[in-house]
N, C-alpha and C positions, 0 to 999 in steps of 0.2 A: 335450381338451374337445370335446364333440359341437357340431355347427352348432346344436342347438336350446337348448344350456345357456346360462344366464345368466352373464356375466362377473363377475369379482370387481372390486374397486377398482383392480386392476393388470391391464390388458388389453392383450394383445399385438396390435397392429393394423398390418398391412403392415410387420412387422418392427419395429414402434416400441412400446416399453413405455410406456404412457401411464397416469398415475394421476389419480384424481379424476372425469375425464370422458374421452370418447374424442375425441381431436383428429383430424378427417378431412380437414383443409385449411385454407387461408387465403382469404379473399374480399377480393380487391384492390379492390373496389368500395367495401366498407365498412371495409377495413383492419382486419379483425377475424378471429380464428380461428373456424373452424367446428367445432363439437363436437356429439356425441351425448350425451343423458343417460347416467350411468353405469350405469343398469339396462338399457340397450338391448341387445338379443340381437345378438351378433356373433360372427363365425367367428375364434376366437382363433389359429387355425392358419394364417390367411392370411398369407403372407410375400411376395406379389407386390406390384408398384406399382399395380395396380389397385384401384379403390374397393373397400372392405370391405363386406360385406352388413349394412346397417343399416335401421332404419325411417325413417330421415331422408331426406326428398326432396333435401337438399343435396348427396347423393352423385352425384346426376345432373346437378347443375348445372356447366356447363363452366367457370364462373368460378373453382370452387375448384380449386386446385392440390394434388396429393398430396403429404403429408409424406414426406420420404426415409426410407429404411430407417436405423435406429439401432441401436447396441448398448446404449445407455443409456436413459434415460427423459426424456420430455417431458411436463411435468405443467402443469395448470391448477389443481391444488388450492388451494383458498382459502388454507391456512395457508402453502403455499409462496409464493404470490403476495404475501401480506401481509409475509412475512419479506424477500421480495427488494425491497419497497417500504420497507425500513428499513435503517439502518446505524448506525454508533457515534455519529454526530452526534445522531441522534433528533430532527432537525428538518425534514428534506426527505422526503417520501414520495411517490415516483412509481410508481404500480403497474403492472407489466408484465402482458403478456397470457399469457404463459407462461414457464416455466423450464426450461432443459436441463440435465440432469444427465449429462453425457457418459459413455459406457462406453469411449470411445476418442477419440484425436484425430481419426479418421475422422468422428465425430459432430460435431465442431466444424466441420470443413470443410463437411460436408452441410448444417448449418443455416445457416451463414454465407452458402453459396450460395443456399439457399432463401430467406433474407432479402433478398439482393440481388434475386432474381427479382421479389419481391413488395414490394420498398421497404419492408421492416419494420426499424426501428431496433433495434440490439441493442447488448449491452454484456457484457463479462466481469465476474465477481465472485469475488473470493477469500476472505477472512475476513470481509468486510463492515466493515472497520475506517474506512472512510471517513468524513468528519464533515459532508459537505455535498452528499450525493446524487450523488457522482461516479460511481458504479458502478450507478446506477439509470436506468431507461429506461421512460418513460410509454407503455403500450400496446404495448410491443415485447417483445423475447425477452432475458432474462438468462441467461447462459451461466455456470454455476458451474464453476469450476476445480478445486475441492476434490478431486474424484475423480482428477484428473490429478495424482498425488502420488507417482509411482514415483521412486525414488532409485538412480541407476545403480551398478554395482559399482565397487569400488575394489580396485586391486591393488598390489603391491610397486612403488614409484617413482611412484605417482599424484601428479599436480600439479593435476588438476582432477576435478571430479565432474559429471555430468548429471543433472539432477533436474527432475521435472514442475513446472509453473507452481503446482499446487496444493499442493506439499509446504511444510510449515511450517518455519522456520528452526530451530525446537527440534528438529524430526525430522531435519534435515540435519546439524546439528552432533552429535547422538547417533550418526549413522551414521558420520561422518568421524572422530569420537574413537576408534573402535575401531581405526582405523589411525594414530592419533597425528597427525591432521590436523585442520583446521579452516579455514572461511572466514575472511577477515581481518577483517571488519567486521560488526557486529550492531547493529540498533536495540535500545535498551533492553528492548522488549518483543518477545520472539522468537517468539510465537504467531501471528505474521503470515505470509502466504503469500508465496513468492519472487516470483512473477509481481506480486502487488500492490506490493511494496516497489521492485521493479525498474521499474515503471511511473512512480515518482515520484522515486527516487534512492536512499534508504536510508542514512540518517546515524546515525553513532553515535561514540562516544568514541574509537574507533580510526581515524577519518577523517583526522586530521592526520598519520597514517603511511600509510595505505593509500587514501585517497580515499574516496568513497562506495560502496555496494554495486554500483551500476551500473558503476564503474570496474574491477570485479573480475569482470567476465563476459568470456568468451573466445568464446562463440558462442551462437546462440539458434535455436530451431524456433519458428516463428511461422505463424499463419493470418492473412493479410492481410484487410483489409476488404473485398476483392473475392473472398475465398475461396480463395486461393492458399496452399498449404502450402510453406513456403520455409525453408531453413537459410540462416542469415546470419551474418556474422562481419566483423571489421575488413578481411578480404580477399576476402570474397565476398557480393555484395550489400550492400556497405558503407552504401550510402545508407539501406537499410532499416534495418540494424542500428543505425545512429546515430538514425534516427526512431523506434524502438521504446524504447530505453533512456531513461528519464525522459521519455518522450513521451506520458504521460498516457493511454495506450491508444488513441490517436488513428489510428494507421496499422495495426496488427495486434494480434492476441491472442497473447500469450507462451503457448506450450504446453510449452516445455522451455528450460531454460537450462544452460549449462555453466559452472560457477563455479570461480574460481582458489582454490587451497587452500594453505595455509602449515603449517608444523609447529606443533603445539599444546603449550602448555606443561602441566604437570600441576597446578601451583599458581599462584595470584596473590596479591600483597600489594596490598591495596586500602586507599588512605589517604582520609580526609576531613579537610579542613582549613577552619576557620571564619574568616570575615573579617567585619569591621564597616564596611568602606569599599569602595564599589564600584569605585573606580579602581584600588586596590590589588589587589583581586581580579582585575580584568580584566588588569591588567599582569602579575601573576604567572602567569596562565593563559597569557598570550602567550609568556612566557619558556619555559615548559614545551614548548610546541608547537614553538617554533623550536629549542631545543636538543636536543629528541627523547629526554629522559632517561626518559620514561614511554612506555608502550605504550598507555595509555588516558588520556584527559583529558576530563573534563566538568565539570559543575556545576550547582547549583541555587540558586534564590533563595527564602528562607523567610520567614515573617512572624515578627516579634519578639513579645514578651509584650504590646504594645500594638496588635498587629494590622497594623503597618506592614511592607512588604515590604523590609527591609533587613538581613536575615541571609544572607550569601553563603557557600555550601558548595562549595569546590573538591574535585572527586573526580579521583583518579589512581590508576592501577594499574601495577605493574611485574610482568612475566612471569618466573616462576622456571624452573628446569631443566624440560625440556632445551634450551629455546630461549634462556635467558638465565642469567646467574649468581644466586645467591641474592641477594635485594635488600639493598642497603645503605642503611639509613634516613638516616644522616648525609649520604651523598652525594646521595641523591635529594631530600632536603628542604633542601639547602643554599641559602641565599639567599632562601627564600620568607618571607612576612610575615604569617602568619595571626595571630590574636589569641592572647594568652597561654593556654596550655593548651588550644589549639583544634586539635589534632592527634590523630587516632585512626588506628590500623591494625589491620587483620584479614587473617590468611591464609585463603584459599578454595580449593577445588579450582576448576578452570577452568570446568566446566560450571555449578557452583553460582554462580560469579562471572557468566557470561553470563546466567543464569537468575535472578539475584537479586531481580527484580522479581515472581516468582510469588506469594510470600506477600502482597506488597502488593496485586497484582491481585485475589486471592482474597478479601482483607478488603473491597475496593471492591465486589466482586460480592455479598458477604454483607451489606454495608451498603445495597445498593440503588442504590449511586452510579454502577454501570456502565451502568444504564438511563437516567441523567440526560442531558440534552442536553449537548453538548460543543462549544460555539462557539469553537473554537480560533484562536489567533493564532500563526502560524509564519513567522518572517522570517529572512533572512540579512542581517546588517548589516556595513558596512564596519568593520574592525577599529579604525581610527583614531578612529571616533566611536561604538564600540559601547556605551561608558558614557554618553556624551551622549545617545543615541537611546533606550536602554533605560531610563535613569534616570527621565524624566518619565512613562512608561508605568507603572513601578512605583510612582511616588509617587501617581498618580492612581487605582491600582487599588483598587477598593472590595472589601474581603473578602467582602461579602455577594453581590456580583456573581460573584466568583471561585468560591467554594464550596471543596470539596475538591478539590485538583488539584495540579499540579506547574508550577513555572516553571523552564526551563532556559535557561542562558546559558553557552555554552562556545565555543571556537575551533576551526577547521579550518585547513587550509592550502590556499590557492588552487592551487597548483602541483600538487597531489595531485588535484584535480578536473578530470578530462579528459574527461568526456562532454559533447558540445556542448549537449545540451538541458537539462542541469543547469545552471540559471543561478545564478550566485554573484556577488557583488560583485568589482569589479576592485581588489582590495586583497589583500596578500600573506597576511593572517591575517583572514578574515571570521569573524564569530560568529553562531552560531545562536541565536535568541532565540525560545522557545516560551513562551506563556502558555496552560496547558492546564488550564482550569477546567471545572467542572461545575455545571449549573443545572438545577433541577426542570423537566422538559419542559412543565409546564403554565404555567410562569411566563414567558409569551411577552414581557412587557414588559422583563423583565431580558434575556432572549435578544436581543430587538431592540436593546436598549442596548448590549450587548457587541459584537453584530455592527457597529453604528455606530462604536464605539470601535476595532475592529479595522481598519475601513477607514481612519480617521483615522490610526492608527498606521502602517498601510502607506503612505499618501500621504506622510507625514513621512519614512518610511524610504527610499522610491524616489526622493524628491527629493535625499536625500544619497548616492544609489547603491546603495542596499540592494535586495534582491529578496525575493519570496515564496518560502517552501518550500511547494510546492503540496499540502499535506496537510490543511490547515485550513479555515477557515470566514471568508474575507474576500470580501465581495460583488464580484464581478469581471464586467466587460463583454468583449465580443470585442476592442475596442481595448486593453483593459488586457493582454490576453493577447498582443498584438502588442508592446506596450512591454515586457512579462516577457521574451519570447523575443528581442527586439532583433535583433542581427545573425543570429541563427539562425533568424528567422522566414521569410525566402524559402525556404531549403531545407526547412524543417519544412512549409511550405504546398504546396511542390511534391511532397513525399513523400505528403501527404494526398491531392493530387488523383491521383497515381500508383497508391496502394495501397488507398485508400477512396474511389474516384470518385464513388460515389452519396452520400457523407457520411452514412453510417448508423451508423457505429461510435462508441460512447461518447459520446452527445449530451450526458449529464449534466454534463461538464465545461465545456460552453459555449464551446469553444475557437474552433470554426469555425462 
């Protein structure tokens, strides 16, 4: 393009591809980005760090710092900013000033350093599945990790795979299954990003065997809050490694993770057992995770014909060859106490099993429920009081407040949870308790009522030794976070001071 040409909506400026408007710098006095109109005449071939030729007087103002060279795009397009001010919760809306779609890890490093220089808050964003603005940042920079989705090669004898933070778990398992391998643990919804779930924990029905997803990471590559690109592991920069896994994005941005792999089965036998008594349901689940007869144990609470939440469905799965023998129904179901005729079994391919929610999700999207508000309650309860703590919540849950959604109640094993910042009750068999409802976003009265109920349920649980699983929507203060992290707080706070000294990274969590 010649110097006299008018640029398109995508303009290459000092090596930066910008959409919607030309970003020429950041004004520290007003804490805002300096831009030119998208129709401004600009030299699209300029690739130095000097100011580009524009009609804006701002280019001669020494207050404006130059945008670094980027391989990807920095956008201020209205649709991009609106999308970054939204998440799956559809309740919190913090609008950033710009969105980075990195073309490389170098872009992340460059923009994190730029943000530090100008005191601009910033946050990484994966699939946007947070429920309470955790990955949003008002007036700052959102860094989309989706473009960082490479999945490393696997060869004979591989026991790990390195993947970009933006890779979705569904793509990871597709790639590893080609080699007969799989990550050990999946959340039930596998269209989430690797970096996103590793920032909170990543629980699934396999956790009673293998721990959370964070317990199956052997190394990380991260960009610290200060802009340092670091490889870390349990043996190298271990303090940073421990501060990042389940660290809510407070100390560094994950750009790559090395995941442990195990042999994958070809088929899975999936059982559902229906109960009409909460105590019996909880006790049978505990038996299964203690004796380890199943590879997957989970469960849901459903409404009965009268609308009361007192139907309990235990889910269990046994892996078949080549990782296990053909399932023996009699042995696997021995001693369990579901209601008469309350047992069903189905044989599935392994990928079909881990991806079995796909048709449900599609139905929710088609029905418009995906865009509802999701004021979720996510708790980890001490196993010895799981029924006593969850029972009153279920009894008081109004179906009108819950809407279309899912309630989960299932156990994990505490000794499998080894990541320091993943906080779980001091009980051999804690229970995950999730009330995952959906409310029309315009029904603010119901949303407020549910959030108050979430807080009340949390207060009751924490008084009994429970914790929050921090993916939901429980109103939290900084003091609540101190209580949540408990004995891990001093090391976590020290890591924050070391790796994000200006306290710019991921402010939406409200931790520091």
